[in-house]
Each structure stands twice: as C-alpha cells, then as structure tokens.
LUMLOLO-996222 format. One record per residue (C-alpha): residue number from 0; x, y, z; residue in three letters. Coordinates in Angstrom, 3 decimals. Each point is the difference from the previous one (the first is absolute). Last residue first. Example, Ala and Ser with C-alpha at 12.3 -4.5 7.8 and 13.67 -1.06 7.14 Angstrom:
REM LUMLOLO-996222
<vodo resi="1" xx="13.670" yy="-1.060" zz="7.140" resn="SER"/>
<vodo resi="0" xx="-1.370" yy="-3.440" zz="0.660" resn="ALA"/>
***
This chain:
REM LUMLOLO-996222
<vodo resi="277" xx="-4.535" yy="6.649" zz="6.276" resn="GLY"/>
<vodo resi="276" xx="-2.606" yy="2.381" zz="1.359" resn="ARG"/>
<vodo resi="275" xx="-2.316" yy="0.115" zz="-3.012" resn="TRP"/>
<vodo resi="274" xx="-3.344" yy="1.615" zz="0.777" resn="GLU"/>
<vodo resi="273" xx="-3.161" yy="-1.058" zz="-1.823" resn="GLY"/>
<vodo resi="272" xx="-2.268" yy="0.290" zz="-3.009" resn="SER"/>
<vodo resi="271" xx="-2.144" yy="-2.570" zz="-1.812" resn="PHE"/>
<vodo resi="270" xx="-0.950" yy="-1.442" zz="-3.410" resn="VAL"/>
<vodo resi="269" xx="-0.304" yy="2.865" zz="-2.498" resn="GLU"/>
<vodo resi="268" xx="-0.801" yy="-1.308" zz="-3.482" resn="VAL"/>
<vodo resi="267" xx="0.853" yy="1.210" zz="-3.517" resn="ALA"/>
<vodo resi="266" xx="-1.524" yy="-1.670" zz="-3.054" resn="PRO"/>
<vodo resi="265" xx="1.152" yy="-0.020" zz="-3.628" resn="GLY"/>
<vodo resi="264" xx="0.391" yy="1.904" zz="-3.241" resn="THR"/>
<vodo resi="263" xx="3.255" yy="0.260" zz="-1.956" resn="MET"/>
<vodo resi="262" xx="0.605" yy="2.277" zz="-2.972" resn="TYR"/>
<vodo resi="261" xx="3.067" yy="-0.366" zz="-2.237" resn="VAL"/>
<vodo resi="260" xx="0.941" yy="3.056" zz="-2.056" resn="HIS"/>
<vodo resi="259" xx="0.881" yy="-0.038" zz="-3.720" resn="ASN"/>
<vodo resi="258" xx="-2.197" yy="3.096" zz="-0.550" resn="ASP"/>
<vodo resi="257" xx="-2.495" yy="-1.192" zz="-2.641" resn="SER"/>
<vodo resi="256" xx="0.927" yy="-3.696" zz="0.155" resn="GLU"/>
<vodo resi="255" xx="-1.152" yy="-0.344" zz="3.580" resn="ASP"/>
<vodo resi="254" xx="1.624" yy="-2.947" zz="1.753" resn="TRP"/>
<vodo resi="253" xx="-2.940" yy="-1.085" zz="2.160" resn="GLU"/>
<vodo resi="252" xx="0.015" yy="-1.989" zz="3.206" resn="LEU"/>
<vodo resi="251" xx="-2.737" yy="-1.229" zz="2.360" resn="GLU"/>
<vodo resi="250" xx="1.129" yy="-1.627" zz="3.240" resn="LEU"/>
<vodo resi="249" xx="-1.418" yy="-2.978" zz="1.887" resn="GLN"/>
<vodo resi="248" xx="0.557" yy="-1.439" zz="3.442" resn="GLY"/>
<vodo resi="247" xx="2.595" yy="-1.277" zz="2.439" resn="GLY"/>
<vodo resi="246" xx="1.477" yy="-2.923" zz="-1.944" resn="LEU"/>
<vodo resi="245" xx="-0.167" yy="2.003" zz="-3.211" resn="LEU"/>
<vodo resi="244" xx="-2.544" yy="-0.059" zz="-2.823" resn="ASP"/>
<vodo resi="243" xx="0.744" yy="2.429" zz="-2.828" resn="ILE"/>
<vodo resi="242" xx="-2.692" yy="1.615" zz="-2.140" resn="THR"/>
<vodo resi="241" xx="1.236" yy="1.321" zz="-3.338" resn="VAL"/>
<vodo resi="240" xx="-0.149" yy="3.028" zz="-2.300" resn="LYS"/>
<vodo resi="239" xx="2.724" yy="0.261" zz="-2.646" resn="ARG"/>
<vodo resi="238" xx="-0.890" yy="-3.401" zz="-1.410" resn="GLU"/>
<vodo resi="237" xx="2.116" yy="-3.062" zz="0.658" resn="THR"/>
<vodo resi="236" xx="2.516" yy="-2.418" zz="-1.535" resn="GLN"/>
<vodo resi="235" xx="1.897" yy="2.093" zz="-2.554" resn="GLY"/>
<vodo resi="234" xx="3.286" yy="0.009" zz="1.949" resn="THR"/>
<vodo resi="233" xx="-0.076" yy="3.784" zz="0.382" resn="LEU"/>
<vodo resi="232" xx="-3.673" yy="-0.067" zz="1.011" resn="VAL"/>
<vodo resi="231" xx="0.503" yy="-2.567" zz="2.745" resn="GLY"/>
<vodo resi="230" xx="3.142" yy="1.792" zz="1.179" resn="ALA"/>
<vodo resi="229" xx="-1.913" yy="3.266" zz="0.450" resn="VAL"/>
<vodo resi="228" xx="-2.744" yy="-1.552" zz="2.122" resn="CYS"/>
<vodo resi="227" xx="2.598" yy="-2.016" zz="1.940" resn="VAL"/>
<vodo resi="226" xx="1.969" yy="3.176" zz="0.779" resn="ALA"/>
<vodo resi="225" xx="-3.147" yy="1.628" zz="1.384" resn="SER"/>
<vodo resi="224" xx="-0.717" yy="-3.120" zz="2.054" resn="ALA"/>
<vodo resi="223" xx="3.536" yy="0.231" zz="1.358" resn="GLY"/>
<vodo resi="222" xx="-0.444" yy="3.670" zz="0.896" resn="THR"/>
<vodo resi="221" xx="-3.117" yy="-1.064" zz="1.877" resn="GLY"/>
<vodo resi="220" xx="1.461" yy="-3.021" zz="1.782" resn="CYS"/>
<vodo resi="219" xx="-2.264" yy="-2.424" zz="1.822" resn="ALA"/>
<vodo resi="218" xx="0.067" yy="-2.749" zz="2.627" resn="LEU"/>
<vodo resi="217" xx="3.743" yy="0.420" zz="0.483" resn="THR"/>
<vodo resi="216" xx="2.781" yy="-2.535" zz="-0.564" resn="GLU"/>
<vodo resi="215" xx="3.367" yy="1.112" zz="1.321" resn="GLY"/>
<vodo resi="214" xx="0.374" yy="3.442" zz="1.605" resn="SER"/>
<vodo resi="213" xx="3.321" yy="1.523" zz="-1.085" resn="GLY"/>
<vodo resi="212" xx="-0.576" yy="-0.486" zz="-3.688" resn="ARG"/>
<vodo resi="211" xx="-3.561" yy="-1.099" zz="-0.598" resn="GLU"/>
<vodo resi="210" xx="-0.893" yy="-3.508" zz="-1.210" resn="TRP"/>
<vodo resi="209" xx="-3.367" yy="0.389" zz="-1.662" resn="THR"/>
<vodo resi="208" xx="-2.856" yy="-2.289" zz="-1.009" resn="ARG"/>
<vodo resi="207" xx="-2.287" yy="0.991" zz="-2.846" resn="GLN"/>
<vodo resi="206" xx="-3.150" yy="-1.440" zz="-1.583" resn="THR"/>
<vodo resi="205" xx="-1.237" yy="1.450" zz="-3.271" resn="LEU"/>
<vodo resi="204" xx="-3.256" yy="0.936" zz="-1.766" resn="ARG"/>
<vodo resi="203" xx="-0.359" yy="2.216" zz="-3.097" resn="THR"/>
<vodo resi="202" xx="1.665" yy="-1.984" zz="-2.785" resn="ARG"/>
<vodo resi="201" xx="-1.071" yy="-3.203" zz="1.700" resn="SER"/>
<vodo resi="200" xx="1.166" yy="-2.235" zz="2.846" resn="HIS"/>
<vodo resi="199" xx="3.651" yy="1.126" zz="-0.042" resn="ILE"/>
<vodo resi="198" xx="2.017" yy="-1.080" zz="3.059" resn="GLU"/>
<vodo resi="197" xx="2.632" yy="2.458" zz="1.223" resn="VAL"/>
<vodo resi="196" xx="3.108" yy="-0.203" zz="2.181" resn="PHE"/>
<vodo resi="195" xx="1.066" yy="3.530" zz="0.961" resn="GLU"/>
<vodo resi="194" xx="3.497" yy="0.801" zz="1.270" resn="ILE"/>
<vodo resi="193" xx="1.163" yy="3.123" zz="1.820" resn="ASN"/>
<vodo resi="192" xx="3.645" yy="0.933" zz="-0.643" resn="VAL"/>
<vodo resi="191" xx="3.423" yy="0.439" zz="1.572" resn="ARG"/>
<vodo resi="190" xx="1.792" yy="3.342" zz="-0.363" resn="ASN"/>
<vodo resi="189" xx="2.712" yy="-1.545" zz="-2.247" resn="PRO"/>
<vodo resi="188" xx="-2.485" yy="-2.171" zz="-1.912" resn="PHE"/>
<vodo resi="187" xx="1.910" yy="-2.228" zz="-2.444" resn="ALA"/>
<vodo resi="186" xx="2.096" yy="-1.206" zz="2.951" resn="GLU"/>
<vodo resi="185" xx="-3.002" yy="-1.987" zz="1.229" resn="HIS"/>
<vodo resi="184" xx="-1.196" yy="0.911" zz="3.498" resn="LYS"/>
<vodo resi="183" xx="-3.730" yy="0.129" zz="-0.718" resn="GLU"/>
<vodo resi="182" xx="0.335" yy="-2.688" zz="-2.687" resn="ILE"/>
<vodo resi="181" xx="1.231" yy="-2.590" zz="2.493" resn="LYS"/>
<vodo resi="180" xx="-2.588" yy="0.984" zz="2.604" resn="PRO"/>
<vodo resi="179" xx="-2.848" yy="-0.513" zz="-2.515" resn="GLY"/>
<vodo resi="178" xx="1.158" yy="-3.364" zz="-1.384" resn="VAL"/>
<vodo resi="177" xx="-0.800" yy="-2.161" zz="3.021" resn="GLY"/>
<vodo resi="176" xx="-2.647" yy="1.891" zz="1.964" resn="LEU"/>
<vodo resi="175" xx="-1.957" yy="1.304" zz="-2.974" resn="VAL"/>
<vodo resi="174" xx="0.700" yy="-2.659" zz="-2.625" resn="TRP"/>
<vodo resi="173" xx="0.077" yy="-3.082" zz="2.180" resn="ASP"/>
<vodo resi="172" xx="-2.870" yy="1.462" zz="1.993" resn="ASP"/>
<vodo resi="171" xx="-2.115" yy="-0.210" zz="-3.149" resn="THR"/>
<vodo resi="170" xx="-1.077" yy="2.673" zz="-2.465" resn="ALA"/>
<vodo resi="169" xx="-1.358" yy="-2.425" zz="-2.585" resn="ARG"/>
<vodo resi="168" xx="0.630" yy="0.004" zz="-3.765" resn="ASP"/>
<vodo resi="167" xx="2.508" yy="2.829" zz="0.355" resn="VAL"/>
<vodo resi="166" xx="0.428" yy="3.568" zz="-1.274" resn="PHE"/>
<vodo resi="165" xx="3.038" yy="1.607" zz="1.652" resn="LEU"/>
<vodo resi="164" xx="0.174" yy="3.704" zz="0.831" resn="VAL"/>
<vodo resi="163" xx="3.069" yy="1.806" zz="1.409" resn="CYS"/>
<vodo resi="162" xx="-0.642" yy="3.298" zz="1.740" resn="HIS"/>
<vodo resi="161" xx="2.030" yy="3.009" zz="1.142" resn="PRO"/>
<vodo resi="160" xx="-1.558" yy="2.936" zz="1.891" resn="ASN"/>
<vodo resi="159" xx="-1.899" yy="3.071" zz="-1.224" resn="GLY"/>
<vodo resi="158" xx="-1.793" yy="-2.280" zz="-2.444" resn="MET"/>
<vodo resi="157" xx="3.266" yy="-1.333" zz="-1.402" resn="SER"/>
<vodo resi="156" xx="0.418" yy="-2.609" zz="-2.715" resn="LEU"/>
<vodo resi="155" xx="1.054" yy="-3.615" zz="-0.515" resn="SER"/>
<vodo resi="154" xx="-1.482" yy="-2.785" zz="-2.103" resn="THR"/>
<vodo resi="153" xx="1.394" yy="-3.447" zz="0.717" resn="VAL"/>
<vodo resi="152" xx="0.526" yy="-3.354" zz="-1.710" resn="ARG"/>
<vodo resi="151" xx="1.880" yy="-2.449" zz="2.236" resn="TYR"/>
<vodo resi="150" xx="3.019" yy="-2.201" zz="-0.780" resn="LEU"/>
<vodo resi="149" xx="1.292" yy="-2.467" zz="2.612" resn="GLN"/>
<vodo resi="148" xx="3.756" yy="-0.508" zz="0.394" resn="GLY"/>
<vodo resi="147" xx="0.103" yy="1.408" zz="3.520" resn="GLU"/>
<vodo resi="146" xx="-2.009" yy="3.052" zz="-1.069" resn="ILE"/>
<vodo resi="145" xx="-0.030" yy="1.196" zz="-3.617" resn="SER"/>
<vodo resi="144" xx="-2.295" yy="2.836" zz="-1.085" resn="LEU"/>
<vodo resi="143" xx="-1.232" yy="0.058" zz="-3.603" resn="PRO"/>
<vodo resi="142" xx="-2.127" yy="2.945" zz="-1.191" resn="ALA"/>
<vodo resi="141" xx="-3.778" yy="-0.026" zz="-0.440" resn="ASP"/>
<vodo resi="140" xx="0.187" yy="3.806" zz="-0.254" resn="ILE"/>
<vodo resi="139" xx="2.975" yy="1.840" zz="1.514" resn="ILE"/>
<vodo resi="138" xx="0.001" yy="3.143" zz="-2.144" resn="LYS"/>
<vodo resi="137" xx="3.096" yy="1.534" zz="-1.600" resn="ASP"/>
<vodo resi="136" xx="1.900" yy="-3.255" zz="0.457" resn="GLY"/>
<vodo resi="135" xx="2.372" yy="-1.718" zz="2.417" resn="PRO"/>
<vodo resi="134" xx="-0.849" yy="-0.911" zz="3.615" resn="LEU"/>
<vodo resi="133" xx="1.983" yy="2.214" zz="2.386" resn="LEU"/>
<vodo resi="132" xx="-3.122" yy="1.336" zz="1.671" resn="THR"/>
<vodo resi="131" xx="-1.096" yy="3.254" zz="1.608" resn="PRO"/>
<vodo resi="130" xx="-2.934" yy="0.747" zz="-0.667" resn="ILE"/>
<vodo resi="129" xx="1.431" yy="3.423" zz="-0.918" resn="ASP"/>
<vodo resi="128" xx="3.246" yy="-1.194" zz="-1.584" resn="ASP"/>
<vodo resi="127" xx="-1.761" yy="-2.658" zz="-2.069" resn="ARG"/>
<vodo resi="126" xx="-2.519" yy="2.529" zz="-1.286" resn="SER"/>
<vodo resi="125" xx="-3.480" yy="-1.549" zz="-0.111" resn="PHE"/>
<vodo resi="124" xx="-1.992" yy="2.312" zz="2.294" resn="VAL"/>
<vodo resi="123" xx="-3.776" yy="-0.372" zz="0.184" resn="PRO"/>
<vodo resi="122" xx="-1.873" yy="3.298" zz="-0.025" resn="GLU"/>
<vodo resi="121" xx="-1.843" yy="1.292" zz="3.032" resn="GLY"/>
<vodo resi="120" xx="-1.676" yy="-1.996" zz="2.772" resn="MET"/>
<vodo resi="119" xx="-3.143" yy="2.114" zz="-0.160" resn="ASP"/>
<vodo resi="118" xx="-1.725" yy="-1.511" zz="3.004" resn="VAL"/>
<vodo resi="117" xx="-3.688" yy="-0.785" zz="0.294" resn="ARG"/>
<vodo resi="116" xx="-1.068" yy="-0.417" zz="3.630" resn="VAL"/>
<vodo resi="115" xx="-2.762" yy="-2.050" zz="1.611" resn="ARG"/>
<vodo resi="114" xx="-2.059" yy="0.256" zz="3.192" resn="ASP"/>
<vodo resi="113" xx="0.899" yy="3.425" zz="1.397" resn="VAL"/>
<vodo resi="112" xx="-2.428" yy="1.053" zz="2.730" resn="LEU"/>
<vodo resi="111" xx="-3.164" yy="2.105" zz="-0.095" resn="GLY"/>
<vodo resi="110" xx="-2.442" yy="-2.895" zz="-0.257" resn="GLU"/>
<vodo resi="109" xx="1.970" yy="-1.411" zz="-2.935" resn="LYS"/>
<vodo resi="108" xx="2.451" yy="2.245" zz="-1.821" resn="LEU"/>
<vodo resi="107" xx="1.977" yy="-0.582" zz="-3.186" resn="THR"/>
<vodo resi="106" xx="3.282" yy="1.927" zz="-0.002" resn="LEU"/>
<vodo resi="105" xx="2.098" yy="1.089" zz="-2.992" resn="ALA"/>
<vodo resi="104" xx="3.776" yy="-0.099" zz="0.545" resn="LEU"/>
<vodo resi="103" xx="2.661" yy="2.011" zz="-1.842" resn="SER"/>
<vodo resi="102" xx="3.639" yy="-0.968" zz="0.536" resn="TYR"/>
<vodo resi="101" xx="2.954" yy="2.336" zz="0.608" resn="VAL"/>
<vodo resi="100" xx="3.446" yy="-1.531" zz="-0.577" resn="THR"/>
<vodo resi="99" xx="3.051" yy="0.468" zz="2.257" resn="GLY"/>
<vodo resi="98" xx="-0.241" yy="-3.457" zz="1.542" resn="GLY"/>
<vodo resi="97" xx="-3.601" yy="0.593" zz="0.983" resn="SER"/>
<vodo resi="96" xx="-2.019" yy="3.212" zz="-0.188" resn="GLU"/>
<vodo resi="95" xx="-3.773" yy="-0.061" zz="0.391" resn="VAL"/>
<vodo resi="94" xx="-2.445" yy="2.204" zz="-1.907" resn="GLN"/>
<vodo resi="93" xx="-3.643" yy="-0.469" zz="0.940" resn="LEU"/>
<vodo resi="92" xx="-3.301" yy="0.178" zz="-1.877" resn="ILE"/>
<vodo resi="91" xx="-2.965" yy="-0.428" zz="2.354" resn="GLU"/>
<vodo resi="90" xx="1.222" yy="2.776" zz="2.289" resn="LYS"/>
<vodo resi="89" xx="-0.107" yy="0.285" zz="3.797" resn="LYS"/>
<vodo resi="88" xx="3.696" yy="-0.114" zz="0.834" resn="VAL"/>
<vodo resi="87" xx="0.864" yy="-0.789" zz="3.630" resn="LEU"/>
<vodo resi="86" xx="-3.629" yy="-0.864" zz="0.728" resn="SER"/>
<vodo resi="85" xx="0.735" yy="-3.448" zz="1.479" resn="HIS"/>
<vodo resi="84" xx="-2.062" yy="-1.745" zz="-2.708" resn="ASP"/>
<vodo resi="83" xx="1.583" yy="2.079" zz="-2.751" resn="TYR"/>
<vodo resi="82" xx="3.693" yy="-0.293" zz="0.858" resn="LEU"/>
<vodo resi="81" xx="-0.379" yy="-3.604" zz="1.192" resn="TYR"/>
<vodo resi="80" xx="-1.748" yy="-1.068" zz="-3.194" resn="LYS"/>
<vodo resi="79" xx="2.663" yy="1.651" zz="-2.167" resn="ALA"/>
<vodo resi="78" xx="2.767" yy="-1.698" zz="1.995" resn="VAL"/>
<vodo resi="77" xx="-1.857" yy="-3.303" zz="-0.447" resn="CYS"/>
<vodo resi="76" xx="0.023" yy="0.451" zz="-3.780" resn="ARG"/>
<vodo resi="75" xx="3.720" yy="0.835" zz="0.209" resn="ILE"/>
<vodo resi="74" xx="0.696" yy="-3.277" zz="1.767" resn="GLY"/>
<vodo resi="73" xx="-1.668" yy="-2.156" zz="-2.633" resn="ASN"/>
<vodo resi="72" xx="2.038" yy="1.593" zz="-2.766" resn="GLY"/>
<vodo resi="71" xx="3.273" yy="0.034" zz="1.924" resn="CYS"/>
<vodo resi="70" xx="2.811" yy="2.303" zz="-1.168" resn="MET"/>
<vodo resi="69" xx="3.659" yy="0.902" zz="0.478" resn="GLU"/>
<vodo resi="68" xx="0.889" yy="-2.678" zz="2.514" resn="SER"/>
<vodo resi="67" xx="2.366" yy="0.394" zz="2.960" resn="PHE"/>
<vodo resi="66" xx="1.531" yy="-3.089" zz="1.604" resn="SER"/>
<vodo resi="65" xx="-1.001" yy="-0.823" zz="3.572" resn="GLY"/>
<vodo resi="64" xx="-0.384" yy="-3.753" zz="-0.517" resn="ASP"/>
<vodo resi="63" xx="-3.802" yy="0.309" zz="0.087" resn="ALA"/>
<vodo resi="62" xx="0.130" yy="2.609" zz="-2.742" resn="ASN"/>
<vodo resi="61" xx="0.100" yy="3.731" zz="0.711" resn="TYR"/>
<vodo resi="60" xx="-2.323" yy="2.496" zz="-1.670" resn="MET"/>
<vodo resi="59" xx="-0.018" yy="3.782" zz="0.194" resn="ARG"/>
<vodo resi="58" xx="-3.267" yy="1.440" zz="-1.299" resn="MET"/>
<vodo resi="57" xx="-0.135" yy="3.782" zz="-0.438" resn="GLU"/>
<vodo resi="56" xx="-3.114" yy="2.110" zz="0.386" resn="ALA"/>
<vodo resi="55" xx="-2.270" yy="2.480" zz="-1.772" resn="ASP"/>
<vodo resi="54" xx="2.742" yy="0.575" zz="-2.583" resn="ALA"/>
<vodo resi="53" xx="3.221" yy="1.880" zz="-0.742" resn="ARG"/>
<vodo resi="52" xx="1.009" yy="1.462" zz="3.393" resn="ASP"/>
<vodo resi="51" xx="-0.944" yy="-3.278" zz="1.666" resn="SER"/>
<vodo resi="50" xx="-1.273" yy="-0.932" zz="3.469" resn="PRO"/>
<vodo resi="49" xx="0.603" yy="-3.610" zz="1.079" resn="CYS"/>
<vodo resi="48" xx="-1.871" yy="-3.312" zz="0.091" resn="ILE"/>
<vodo resi="47" xx="2.657" yy="-2.540" zz="1.030" resn="LEU"/>
<vodo resi="46" xx="-0.400" yy="-3.571" zz="-1.235" resn="ILE"/>
<vodo resi="45" xx="1.536" yy="-3.002" zz="1.779" resn="LEU"/>
<vodo resi="44" xx="0.327" yy="-3.551" zz="-1.331" resn="GLY"/>
<vodo resi="43" xx="-1.801" yy="-3.080" zz="-1.266" resn="ASP"/>
<vodo resi="42" xx="-1.854" yy="-0.262" zz="3.296" resn="GLY"/>
<vodo resi="41" xx="0.011" yy="-1.206" zz="3.586" resn="GLY"/>
<vodo resi="40" xx="-0.446" yy="2.029" zz="3.170" resn="VAL"/>
<vodo resi="39" xx="3.227" yy="-1.375" zz="1.401" resn="GLY"/>
<vodo resi="38" xx="1.377" yy="-3.210" zz="1.534" resn="PHE"/>
<vodo resi="37" xx="-1.648" yy="-2.683" zz="-2.143" resn="HIS"/>
<vodo resi="36" xx="-0.986" yy="1.797" zz="-3.211" resn="ARG"/>
<vodo resi="35" xx="3.139" yy="2.153" zz="-0.037" resn="ASP"/>
<vodo resi="34" xx="-0.941" yy="3.185" zz="-1.863" resn="ALA"/>
<vodo resi="33" xx="0.326" yy="2.124" zz="3.154" resn="VAL"/>
<vodo resi="32" xx="3.624" yy="-0.990" zz="0.580" resn="ARG"/>
<vodo resi="31" xx="1.414" yy="0.157" zz="-3.514" resn="ARG"/>
<vodo resi="30" xx="-1.828" yy="3.228" zz="-0.779" resn="ALA"/>
<vodo resi="29" xx="1.214" yy="1.627" zz="3.238" resn="VAL"/>
<vodo resi="28" xx="3.597" yy="-0.787" zz="-0.950" resn="LYS"/>
<vodo resi="27" xx="-0.371" yy="1.617" zz="-3.411" resn="GLU"/>
<vodo resi="26" xx="-1.986" yy="2.862" zz="1.551" resn="PRO"/>
<vodo resi="25" xx="3.048" yy="1.058" zz="2.064" resn="ASN"/>
<vodo resi="24" xx="-1.764" yy="2.576" zz="2.168" resn="ASP"/>
<vodo resi="23" xx="-3.736" yy="0.160" zz="-0.584" resn="PRO"/>
<vodo resi="22" xx="-1.381" yy="3.000" zz="-1.920" resn="VAL"/>
<vodo resi="21" xx="-1.851" yy="2.036" zz="2.604" resn="PRO"/>
<vodo resi="20" xx="-3.794" yy="-0.218" zz="0.390" resn="HIS"/>
<vodo resi="19" xx="-2.762" yy="2.229" zz="-1.387" resn="THR"/>
<vodo resi="18" xx="0.926" yy="0.224" zz="-3.686" resn="PHE"/>
<vodo resi="17" xx="2.307" yy="-3.002" zz="0.455" resn="CYS"/>
<vodo resi="16" xx="-2.953" yy="-2.392" zz="0.090" resn="ASP"/>
<vodo resi="15" xx="1.686" yy="-3.399" zz="0.312" resn="VAL"/>
<vodo resi="14" xx="-1.204" yy="-2.973" zz="-2.024" resn="TYR"/>
<vodo resi="13" xx="0.765" yy="-3.689" zz="0.656" resn="VAL"/>
<vodo resi="12" xx="-0.410" yy="-1.851" zz="-3.257" resn="TYR"/>
<vodo resi="11" xx="-2.174" yy="-2.687" zz="-1.555" resn="ASP"/>
<vodo resi="10" xx="-0.243" yy="-1.273" zz="-3.592" resn="ASN"/>
<vodo resi="9" xx="-3.267" yy="-1.904" zz="0.592" resn="GLY"/>
<vodo resi="8" xx="-1.846" yy="1.619" zz="-2.905" resn="ALA"/>
<vodo resi="7" xx="1.086" yy="3.416" zz="1.301" resn="GLY"/>
<vodo resi="6" xx="0.728" yy="-0.123" zz="3.704" resn="HIS"/>
<vodo resi="5" xx="0.029" yy="2.241" zz="3.057" resn="MET"/>
<vodo resi="4" xx="1.403" yy="-0.076" zz="3.540" resn="LYS"/>
<vodo resi="3" xx="0.108" yy="3.406" zz="1.681" resn="THR"/>
<vodo resi="2" xx="2.866" yy="1.164" zz="2.193" resn="PHE"/>
<vodo resi="1" xx="0.756" yy="2.126" zz="3.071" resn="HIS"/>
<vodo resi="0" xx="3.641" yy="-0.234" zz="1.047" resn="MET"/>
***
C-alpha cells in the first residue's frame, strides 16, 4: 500500500491516494496497524483520499483505534494540499466531501505548493439528537456534567463530529489525560465525544488541548478548535475571531455572524511517502 504521511499543526495521519491506488481492504484494521507509533508508520489515524460524485474528492477518516470519524479539520486541509500538489485537482478553491457533507476549501500557495488552507467548516450544530448527547436542554451551554461525584461545566455541539468544551485555568495532564477519557466514554455521549480543555488568555487568544475519541490526546484538532471558537462566544468569554495555540501549532478561527459559518485557517504539511507492507 503506497501512502503519504502528512500533518496539520501536528495532527498527523497516514494518507492513501485512492484516485490512483485501490481502497485498502478492511481500512479499520489497516488504520489500527499503520497508526501504531511503535510497530507501524505512526499517526492519529488513516485518511483515504477518494473520488466523489458530489465534490472534487471525498475524505474517509479512521481514528487510530479503527473507528470511523465524520470529519477532521486538520485532515481535510492536508487532503486539499495533496489534491493540488499532486495535480489531482488543480484549483485554488476545492470542494471536499466528508461524512456526507461537502466542505469548501480556499488554498494559499507558496512557490507553487499549498502552504495554508481556509476551510468553511459550516454551521455549528446544537441539536441534542444531532450532536448526539443525552444532556438535557435545547442548547448545551455551560451545562453541568457529573462524573464520579465531581461536577464539570461543559458546552457541547457538533462541527461535523461531537465535541465537549471545558474552560479551565490550566489545561494540565490531570485534565486532559485524567478527565478526558472519562468524558469521551460518558453515557451522556452515546457515540463518544471529543473533548477540548481551553485556557483563555484574552478575548482573542486561547490555548487548547484535545482528547480525541478513538485516538487519545492529539497535537491539534481542527473541528475541536472550531467548537472552541463557538463555545467561547456562547459563554460570553471571547470574540468571534480568535487565535488558538495548540501543542502542534496555531489555528485561526472565525464564527462569521453574517452566515453563521465557522472558518478555520491553518497549515498543511507533507512529510514523506512510502510503501506499507504490514
């Protein structure tokens, strides 16, 4: 299996070009094996770049544990870079399908290659059934969540996949590695959930650490950063346009009031290519 390793702000995946190579058999199993950082290529999961009847391409994403995910903000930027840089689709505005939704991506070029990508992440989703969550209320904003007798305040929404945002004084390991796994598998989230732990430095500058369902802590999460942007506004703590520092880099987010869409801008990097024979 020919693959390319890419990352967006350190959120790294193994990519397979299914325009020119066959879709691998049992991608769930392949994802688990290639994502292993000791015995495989190493990464947060597997992303297949496939033809689409609705868009320029389709992204199919599998987490490191083999579970399917509807959307990955950092991953879709890398898909756009691969499509352009490898001359599969030579346009500076691309349409990429993921999880049944088509996303628009605007490319910024540097010396003929994609350097940064602005993604229209669409509108945030607050419906309990669509997140999904069993927490009560029309919108889950600064709502109580009880775990082992401890009460947490959470804001939950979907940006193509489910998110749970907590604003904390410091995003420590105790939060991310201790509380993150408990929230991911909490009964309030029947499809599991991604969790963001966020420090607020100002109304326009934040720090985020993410515990992703199926992958554990990752260096960045684009859908998570989008959820954080929205949650900051909903809780009255941030402006609609913010810069978010993540372990692997920086993302720029804007929740545009005119169309209710969230826009994310960040880097996309190709690292190396190879042959997987595992």
